[in-house]
N, C-alpha and C positions, 0 to 999 in steps of 0.2 A: 561339734568338736569330737574328735576320735578318742577312743579310750583303749588302754591295754588291759587285757582281762586274765592273763596267765598268772599264776604264783610260782614262778621259776625261782629255784635257789641258786646261790652263787658261790664264787670262788673268793676266798678271804684276801685281805688288803695288803698294803704296802709295808716296807720296812720303817725304821723309826724316823729316818730323814723325810719319809713321805708326809709327816705332819705338816710340812711346808705346803703341801697341796690341799690338805683336808679342810683348813679353816674356811676358804671361799666356798668350797662344796657344801659345807654344813649350812652356810648362809644361803645357798641357792634354793630355788623352789624345789619342793619335794614332790611335785607332780609335773607331767609333761603332756603335750598334745601332739598329735600326728597333723596330717594335712587336714584343712578344713573340709568337712563333709565326708571324711574317709574313716571308716571304723576298722581297726585292726584287731583281728581276733588270732590269738596264737595258741597252737596246741603245745602244751608243756612237754619239755624233755623228759623222757623216763628216768634220766638220771637226777632230776630235781629232787632236792633233800625233802622239801615240803610235801612232795606227793608219794615219795617212797616210805616215809616214816610219819608217825604222829606221836611226838614226844619220845617215849622209849620204844613204842611199838612199831616193828616193820610191817609194812602193808603190801608192797609188791617190789619186785626186782627185775631188772633185765640182765643181771649177771648170769643167771642159770641157763636161760634159753636164748639170749640176745633179743627177745621180745618181752613186752611189758605185761607179764603174767601175774595174777595174784598168787600169793605164797602157797595157798591151799591147793592150786592147780598144778604145781610143780612136783614131779616125781623124784625130787632130790632135795637135800638139805642146804638151805642158804640161811646163815646167821648173819645178822646186821647189827652193828654197833652204831647207833644213831647219833646225830649231831648233838642231841640233848645229853645223851650219856657222856659223850666226849667232853662236853662243856661242864657238866657237874663233877666229873671226876678230874678235870682238869688234865687230861691225857696229853702228854708231850712227846710221845713215841708211839710206834706201832706196837711195841711190847705191851705198854700199857693199855692200849685199846683192845688188844686181843686177850688180856686177862679174863674178859668177859666171855669167851667163847670156849666151849668144850673141845678137848682133845687137840688144842693148839698150843704149843710150847715152844720156847726158845731153844735154838740149837747153836752151833759154833758160829759166833758173830765176827770172826777174825779180829779179836781183841777189841770188840765193841764198836767197830767201824761199819757193820753191815746189819741190815735187817736179815734175819734167818730164823725160820720156823719149821717145826715138825708138825704136819697135819695128819691125823689118824695114823701115826707111826712112821711117816715118810716126809723127807724134806732136808734141805741143805742151803747154806748160802749160795747165792747167784745161781739158783736152780731155775730161774724164770717163772717162778710161781707167783711173784708179786707184781701186780699190774696197776695201772693207773687209768681209770676210765675204760677199763675192759681191754687195754692194749699193753703188751709187755714192754718193760723199760729196763734200763741198766742203772737206775738210780740206787745209790747206796742206801739211802734213808727215804722211803716214800711218803712217810707222815710228815706234814707241814702245816703252816698256818692256812693253807688253801684246802685242807681236808674237810669234806662235808659229812662223809659217813665211811664205814669201813664195812665190806661185805666179804663173807667167807663161804665160798662154794665148796662144799664137802664131797669127797669122792672124785673119781676120774672126770675129766673135762676136755679130754683131747678131741672129742668130736667136733666142738666148736672153737677151741682154743689151741689146738695143735699139740706140740711137744710139751709134755708135762708128765710129773710123776702122778701116781693114783691117789695121793692124799688130798688133792683139791688145790684150789687157788684162792689168793687174797686179792681182792679189788678195792683200791682206794679211789673213792668217787669224790671228785673235786666240786666245790661250789661253783655255780654258774652266774653270770650276769642276770640281775633282776630288773623288772620294769618299773618298780617303785623305788625311789631314791632312799638310801638308808646306809647305815654302817656303824662302825664301833671304833673306839680307841681303847686300848688296855695296857697295863703295865703290871708285871709280876716280879715280885722279889722272892729270893729263895733263902732258906736258912743256910744253905752251903756257901752262900756269898754271891753277889751279883744278882742278875735277872734277866728278864725278857720283856720287850715291847712289841705290840702288834697293832696294825692298822688295816681296817677293812672298809671300803667304801664301794658302793654299787648303784646304779640307776640308769635311767634312759638318756639319751643324748637328744636334747630338744629339737624338734622338727625333722627327726630323722627316724627310721626303723631300726635304730642301733640302741644297744644296751651295753653297759661297760661294767667291769669290776676291777679293783685294784687292791691287791693284798700285799702286805709286807710284814717281815718279822725281823727283829735284831736281838740276838742272844749273846750274852757275855756272862758266863757263870763259872764260879770255881769248881773244879772237879772235887768230889767228896773224899777221894783217897789223898795221900800226903803230898802229892804235887799234881798239877795239871789243870787245864782250863778248857771249857768248852765255848767256842766262839763260831758265830755263823750270822750270815746276812742272807735274807730270802726276799724275792720280789716276784710277784705273779700277776700281770695284767692278762685280761681276757675281754672279748668283744663278741657279742651276738648280733647278728642281723636276722630280722623277722620279715619274711615275705609273705605273700597270701598263701602260698602252698610249700614254702620252703623255709628252713632254719638253717643258718651257718654260724658255728661258733669257733672261734680261733683262740687258743690260750697258750701262754708261755710262762715258764718259771725258771728262775736262776738262782742258785745257792752257792755261796762261798762258805767253806767250812775249814774249821781247825779243830781236830778232836783227838783226845788221848788215844794211843795205841796200847791197851792194857789187857794182857792176857790173864789177869786175875792172880789166883794163888795156886799153890801146890798141895796135892794130897799125898801123904806118906803111905807107900804100898805095904809097909809092915803093920801099921796101925789101922789102915784104911780110913784115916781121918785127916782133915786138913791140918797142915802144919801149925804149930802153936805160936802164932804171931799176931800182933794186932791186925784186925781186917783192913786197916788203912795203909799198912805197909806194902809198898810196890817192890818188886824184884828187878825192875828195869831201870830206865834213866829218864831224866826230864826231857830229853830229846825224842822219846817215843811218841810221835806225833804223826797223824795223817793229815795232810794239808791238800785241799782239792777244790774243784768247782764242778758242779753238775747243772745240766740244762735239759728242759723238756718243752718241746713244741708240739702242739696237737691240733688237729682239724677235725670238725665233726660237721657233716653236711647231711641234711635230710630233705627229700623232696617228696611230697604227697602226689603220686601220679593220679590217683582218683580216690574214691571213697574206700577202695578195698586194698590198694597197693601203695607201698612206700618204699622209695629207694634211698639207701644209706651209704655213706662213705666215711671211713674214718682213717686218719693217718697220724702215725706218732713218730717222732725223732727224739731219742734221748741219747746223752753222752755223759761220761763221768771221767774227768782227768784228775790224776792225783799223784802225789809222792809221799813216801813214808820213810821213817827211820825207826828201828826197833832194836834194843838190846834184849835178846830173847834167852830164856833158860833152856840149855841143852841137857843138863844132868843135875841131880840133886844127891848130896851125900847125907842120908839120914842120920848117921852117927854124929857128924860135926856141924851140919846145917850149911855147909859150904855148897855153892853153886858154881857151875860151869856155864858160862855165858858166851854168846856170839852176837856181834852187831851185824845186822842185815839192813839192806835198804832198798827201795824201789824208786827210781826216778823216771818220771815220764810214762806212767801207765795210763793208757786210754782205752775206754770201751764205748762202743756206739751200737745203736740199735735203731733199725728202721722197721716199722711194723705197720701194715696196711690191710685194710679189710673193706670190701664192697659187698653189700647185702641187698637183696630184694625180699621184702616182707609182704605177705598178703593174708587177708582175713576173707576166706571165700567159703561158699558152700558147694560142696561136691557131692553129687548123688544123695543129696538131703542131709549131708553131714558137715558140720561146721569145722573149718580147718584154719589154723594158724600156721602158715608155711613160711619157712626161711630157707633161702638159697644164697650161696655166696662164695666168693674166692678170697684168699688172702696171700700175702707174701711178707716174709721177714728175712731181715739181713742182719747178723750179729757179727761184730768184728772186735777182737781184743788184741792189743799190742803192749807189752811191757818191755821197754827198750833197755835201759841199763839196770842190771840187778847187781847189787854189791854183796860180797860176801867176805867176811873178815874171819881171823882165826878164833878158835875157842880159848877163852881166858877163865882161869880160876881165880876170881877177884872179889867175891861177894859172899857175906855170910848173913843169912836171913835173920839171926838173932842179934847181929851187931852191923846193920847196914850202913854202908859207907857209899855215897853216890859220887860220880864225877871221874872215877877212875878209867871208865871208857869213854872214848870219843866216837863221833860218828864215823861210819865206814865210808871210805872213798875208793875202795878197790873193787873195780868192776870184774864180775866173774863172766868171762866169755862163754863158758858152757852153759850158763844159766840166763844169759840175757836174750833179748829179742823173742821172748816167749809169745806165741801167736796162736790164735784160735779163731777160725772163721767158720760160720755156719749160715747156710742159705736155705730157705725153704719155700715151696710153692704148694697151695692147697686149694681144694674145692669141697664144699660141703653142702649138705641139705638136711633139713629137719622139718618134720610135720607133728604138730600137737592136733590130733584128731579128737573132737568131742563126739563120742559114739552115742552117748544119751546125756541126760542132764546129771548123771551120777558118774559115768565112766569117761575117763580121758586117757588116750593112749599117745605116747611121745616116742617117736623113732628118729634116729638120725645116722648119718654116714659121713665120714670124711676120707678123702684121698689125700695123702701128703708125700711129696717127693723133696728129699733133702741132700745136701752135700755138706761134707765137713773136711777140714784141713787144719791140722795143728802140728806144732813143734817147737823147737827152741834151739839156741846155741849159735855161735860164730866160730866155724861155719854152721850154717843152719842145718839141723837134722829134722827131717820129716817123720813123725810117728803115726799120723793119722791122715789118710787121704781117701775118703769113702764117700759113696753116694748109695742111697737106697730109697725105697718107697714103702708106704704102710697104709692099710685101711684100718680105720677105727669106727666101730659101730657103737651105738648105744640104744637101748630100749627101756622104756618106763611105762608104768601103768598107774593111774590114780582112781581110786573109788571114793566118791564123796558120801560117806555115811549120813551125813546131815549137811547142811549149809555151813556149819561151822567145824565139822570134823571130817578129815580125809585120810584114807589109808593110801600107802604108796609102795611100789616095788620097782627096782631098776637093775639092769645088768649093763655093764660097760667095759670096754677094753681101752687100754692106753699104752703109750710107748715113749721112750726118751732115748735118743741116741746119746752116746757118751764117747768122751775122748779124754786123753790124758796129755798135758803138755810135756810130761817127763818123757825124755828121748828114748828110754829103755823099756817103755810100755808100748806094745804094738796096739793094733785096733782092737778095741773092746766091743764085744756084742752089745746091741741095744738092750736096754731095760724093757721088758713087756710084762703086762699085768692083766688080770681079769678081776672084777670086782662085782660083788652082789650086795644089795641093800634093801632093807624093808623098814617101814616105819609108818608113823602116823603124825598129822599135824592138826592143830587145834586153834580156834579162836574162842578164848574164854572170857566170860564176864564183860563182853562188848569192849574189850581194851587190852587183851593180852594174847599175843601169838606165841605158840608153843609147838615144840616137835620132840619126838622120841624116835631113835633110829637104831638099827642094828646092821652092822657091816662086816664083810668078809672079804679081804683083799689078799691075793697071792701075786707075788712078783718075782721075776727071774733076773738074773744077772744084775743084782744090785750093786751099784758102785760104792765102795768104801775106801778109806785112806789109811794107810799104816806108816808108822815112823820107822825107817831103817837107816841107821847110821847117821841120825840127825836129819835125813831127808825124808819128804813125804812121798809115798808112791801109791798108785791106785790099783785095787784089785777088785774083783767081782765075786759075790756069794752066789751059790748055785740057785737057792730059792728061799724067800722069806715069806712070812705071812703075818698079817695084821688083822685082827678082829677085835670087836667091841661093841659098846653100846653108848649112847650119848643122849642127854636130855637138855634142852635149851628153852628158855622163855623170857619174854620181855614185853613190858606194856605198863598199863595202869591197873593197880588193884582197885583203887577208888579214885574219886575226882582229885584227890590230894596226894595219893601215894603211887609212887612209880617203883618198878622192880626190874632188874635184869639179873638172870641166875642161869647156872650151868652145872652140869656134872658129866664127866666122861670116863669111860673104862676102856683101856686099850691093852691088848696082849699082843706084843709084837716081837717075834724072834725068828732066828735063822733056822730053817727046816733041813737045808741040804748044803753042806759046805765041809770040805775036809779039816778045817781048823775051827769053825765057829757053830757048827750045828748044835742047836739046843740053847744057844746064848741069846739073851735079849738084845734088841737093837738099841744102840746108845741114845741117850737123851730122850727116852721114851718113857714117861711114867705110867704105871698102871692106872692111876687115878688122877683126875684134875677136877677142880670145882672152883665155883665163884658165886658170890651173892652180893648184890648192892641194892639198898633201899634208900628212898628219899621221901620226905614228907613236907608239904607246903603249908605253911600257917599264913593265911591272907589277913588283910587289914590290921596289921600289928600296930602301926602308927600312921594315921593319915593315909591308909590304903596301901601302905608298904607291905612287901611279902618277904618272910623269912623261910628259907629251905634249909632243913636239916637232913644229913644222909651219912651213910656209912656202910661198911661190909668188908669183904676181903676176898682173897684168892689163894689157892694153894695147890700143891702137887704132891704125890707120894714119891718115894726114893726112885732113882733112875740109874741104870747101868751108865757109867761114865766112859767106858771104853768098848771097843769092839768085842774084846775078850771078857768083859765084865770083871776087870781086875779090881775095881772098887766101885762104890755106889755113891752118888751124891744124895745127901739125906733129903727126906721130904720136909715140907715147910707149909706154914700157913701165915700170910701177911694181912694185917688189918689196915684199912683206910677210913678216914672220916672227913666230912666237910660241912661248912655252913656258908650260906650265901644271903645277903640282905639286899634286896632290890628296892630302890627308892624311886617313887613316882615324882619326878622332877620335870622340868621342860625337856631335858634330855636325860632319860633314865640312867641312874648310876647304880652299879651293883658292886658291893663289897664282898669278897670271897675269900675264905680260908680253907685250904686243903692240907690235911696231915697224911702224908704217905708213909706206910710202915709205922703205924701208930705206936707199937710196942718195941720199936727199935730191934727187930729180929735180924740175926745174921743167918743169911741163907745163901744158896748157890743156884744160879739160874741155868747154867749149861756148862759143858766141857768141850774141849777140842776134839775129843773122842779117839785121838791117836796115841796119847800117852797121859801121864798123870801131872804134867807140868803146866797145864792151862785150864783153869776152872773159874768161870765168871762169877763174881760175888755180886749178889743184889744190893741195891742202894739201901743205905740205913734210913733212919727217920729224917724225913724232910718236911719242913712247913713252907708252904707257899702262900703269899698274900697277893691277891689280885684286885686292882681297881679297873672297872670297865665303864665307859660311858657310851651309850647308844644314841644314835641320831637318825 
């Protein structure tokens, strides 16, 4: 009888209605066979969670080099938030996952509808820095029930990933089909009201070389402010075929969502403080909702040509379709508390992204030196279209101290000048990289990318073109590693990056591309046979940085002459003892404008000088009948941040504490009871601003208690 030998990790399961399919699968045989007399040995995918991490500890990654290198051999920082960390913290968003990573903080989330992060001082929503399985997508929310781990590659990554800013990228790695039958069913209730159900099942298909995974989630939770509801349905099937020398994985996910469009609260420019109202009080209307659907389809194929060379092909298609309505604040009278508001709406917005990469990877000896060689080509096609854009008149109808809702209705007036907003971007690239092992201590990594791109953007009826450009760019990188001992390495790197930019606004012409140079030095450690740690110092200079300003109620784009971000960061994760896990970080960033007629000397918005996090867990075994009790807690915080380009006011710093307890019972099907308390001391804090004015500042969630019941099979 043939056996399957890999320990591949998988993508999570189906939504609540998938329970109908789970019962017969649980009762099915949890082992499988291949054809008689045939042994099937599979090389595990480098994205597999079980191989990339061990509990809290990251072991290796393919994000930094697109090859599966040990952490200590990579001349660049990669921070990993493992599946175990996500489970213990019961992370439900990318924000919560990235609390654990230094120098990564939230920026303008477009009213809480988009993932948006600053990395090492740079970043914005929809900047292309958030990927799934190493490929760029347009998903508004990339974290879901199928997430296996989250990796953050710090610093420039254009040599392998193309158009990016120099702060780094975030890679959400999904779980893959496994060759051993298993899964879980869970339900979570929230103290806000409502809850979430998840299903995850994986295993081999009897008599074939196929393994499957089916993941699903249904969410129906009350929003914590005075009105609103979070509702979504997510489903993600995936299938892997294992050949003698080839592996092919196909995955798909679909999400229907309805989420509040909430721009938060107002800061008074006279007092530099938030307005004195209850944090639950919203300044918009109950119809402030974004309603949409997102899809992701990916193909990953690997073929081992021989013992030295492997060919890989990756393709990703993603799309997001949504409509929204919003009563937005246009002006605030500090003396009276009266607001001027305007109702806007977007109907029929569609974003699509095709991303393709083909690689040839080789492990060869050349002139007596071991080389890990990567060559490849890539193609990306991005298309954005917002058809009907509604704009209604400004109305003075609302007082923040005596709020009355329902005076404003949805806007149905189409603004011809603002409609048909279009942005198209296409790029073709070729790249090469070599990791050269000079000795058993010295490793040199060099890479070069050529990229050609075209851009087309504009808006209006009749249509006004404001960007119609094409250009090419070379982006090199150099890195060096010195392995001081088998468990300590020193590294340095230099890299360049670029990001073409365009503004849909018709009165802004072609903007020059952002270009940057970055230097980094640091050290990496494997400590106590269970902890991976790094310390790094970085210096990034960037020209032509795009920023937004509000002029007459409209957002326009401008560029700063030159900005700089420099700092230091420390991250560690792993096991202190057999029973104690830790993940911790500290980051310092000094990011400011160096050359600009208006903002020279000003700090970049939404960038704190200091970030920090700590989370510890302790396992108590054999509590009753071999059951395990796990206790844990910690927190995360940042220092104050400039809230606007001109530093008109600052968001105050904060520290938020969290705690959890989990009790795992050894039954026929193990059952875990888990309680998570987020924002333990009910701190009021502010996570980000819109950066253009004082009228939109995101408020962090208050204390939330989550109770989860999970059964594994």
